[in-house]
C-alpha positions in Angstrom: 107.6 8.6 36.9 108.0 6.0 39.3 108.6 2.6 37.4 108.5 0.8 40.8 105.0 1.7 41.6 104.0 1.0 37.7 105.3 -2.4 38.5 103.7 -3.2 41.7 100.5 -1.4 40.3 100.4 -3.9 37.4 101.1 -7.0 39.7 98.7 -6.2 41.9 95.9 -7.0 38.9 97.2 -10.4 39.1 97.0 -10.8 43.0 93.2 -9.3 42.7 92.6 -11.8 40.1 93.7 -14.7 42.2 91.2 -13.5 44.7 88.4 -12.2 42.6 88.0 -15.1 40.2 88.7 -18.1 42.9 85.9 -20.3 42.8 84.8 -19.1 46.4 84.3 -15.8 45.3 83.5 -15.3 41.8 85.2 -17.8 39.7 82.4 -20.5 39.5 79.8 -17.5 38.6 82.3 -16.5 36.0 83.1 -19.6 34.6 79.4 -20.6 34.2 78.5 -16.9 32.9 81.4 -17.1 30.3 81.0 -20.8 29.3 84.4 -21.6 30.2 85.4 -25.1 31.6 88.1 -26.7 33.6 89.0 -28.7 30.3 88.7 -25.5 28.1 90.9 -23.5 30.6 93.4 -26.1 30.7 93.9 -26.1 27.0 94.7 -22.5 27.2 98.5 -21.2 26.4 99.0 -19.8 30.0 102.5 -18.2 28.9 100.5 -16.2 26.2 97.6 -15.3 28.3 99.5 -14.2 31.4 102.1 -12.7 29.2 99.5 -10.2 27.7 97.5 -9.8 30.7 100.9 -8.4 32.3 101.5 -6.2 29.0 98.1 -4.7 29.2 98.3 -4.3 33.1 101.6 -2.5 32.6 99.8 -0.3 30.1 96.9 0.5 32.3 99.2 1.4 35.3 101.6 3.6 32.9 98.9 5.6 32.1 97.3 6.1 35.4 99.6 8.7 36.9 98.0 10.9 34.3 94.7 10.2 35.5 95.2 10.2 39.2 98.0 12.3 39.7 97.3 16.1 39.7 101.0 17.1 39.8 101.2 15.3 36.1 98.3 17.7 34.9 100.0 20.7 36.1 103.3 20.1 34.3 101.4 19.0 31.1 99.3 22.4 31.4 102.8 24.1 31.4 103.7 22.1 28.4 106.2 19.6 30.3 108.3 22.3 31.7 109.0 21.2 35.1 111.7 23.9 35.7 109.3 26.5 35.0 109.1 29.2 37.9 105.3 29.4 38.0 105.2 25.5 37.8 107.9 25.2 40.6 106.0 27.8 42.9 102.4 26.2 42.3 103.8 22.7 43.1 105.7 23.9 46.1 102.5 25.2 47.4 100.2 22.7 46.2 102.1 19.6 45.0 101.6 17.5 47.8 97.7 17.8 48.1 95.9 14.9 47.0 98.6 12.4 47.1 97.1 9.8 49.2 96.0 6.3 48.5 92.4 7.6 49.2 92.5 10.0 46.5 94.1 7.6 44.1 91.6 5.0 44.6 88.7 7.6 44.3 90.0 8.2 40.7 90.2 4.8 40.3 86.5 4.1 41.2 85.7 7.0 38.9 87.5 5.5 35.9 85.8 1.9 36.6 82.4 3.5 36.7 82.3 5.8 33.9 84.9 4.1 31.6 85.5 0.2 32.1 81.7 -0.5 33.0 80.3 1.5 29.9 83.0 -0.3 27.6 82.9 -3.8 28.8 79.0 -3.6 29.1 78.7 -2.6 25.7 80.9 -5.3 24.5 79.2 -7.9 26.8 75.5 -6.9 25.6 76.5 -7.3 21.8 77.9 -10.7 22.8 74.8 -11.3 24.6 76.4 -12.1 27.8 74.6 -11.8 30.9 74.5 -8.8 33.5 75.9 -10.9 36.0 78.9 -11.4 33.8 79.1 -7.7 33.1 79.2 -6.8 37.0 81.8 -9.7 37.6 84.3 -8.3 35.1 83.5 -4.7 35.4 83.8 -5.1 39.2 87.1 -6.5 39.0 88.5 -4.2 36.8 87.0 -1.3 39.0 88.5 -2.9 42.1 91.7 -3.1 40.1 91.8 0.4 39.0 90.8 1.6 42.5 94.1 -0.3 43.9 96.2 0.6 41.0 95.2 4.4 41.5 95.8 4.2 45.3 99.5 2.9 45.0 100.3 5.1 42.1 98.9 8.5 44.2 100.4 7.3 47.5 103.4 6.1 45.8 104.8 9.1 43.7 
């Protein structure tokens, strides 16, 4: 487990969020669709909000390697025994395949479309939010998972 890559992947959500939710990108539309105002935003406990956002990003980044790095699946299928001669032989022959930013980004996109969008979409529909709200937020998380998956897959 590459803890530095996990930390960088988690921090990437903040970098993307600063861009995505900037008023010149989707920030103004998000505020309008969510009912957020400048005054309401200023009343939020920023330490709590950013602290938990970072914790949640760490949780996502921590589980992502099991979803984007195929070597992890091979080791898991062998019961976690990294020293099994069959596992070592398999990893020697195939371990470097699909270890790229591009491959991790693909897995991140799949997770965004087939996991994040349905979860956020369902909650948002019951909250009677607009499709614009759904796509702004699901788009952000899909882009975040693309970046996280790319970082974690390339930086093993």
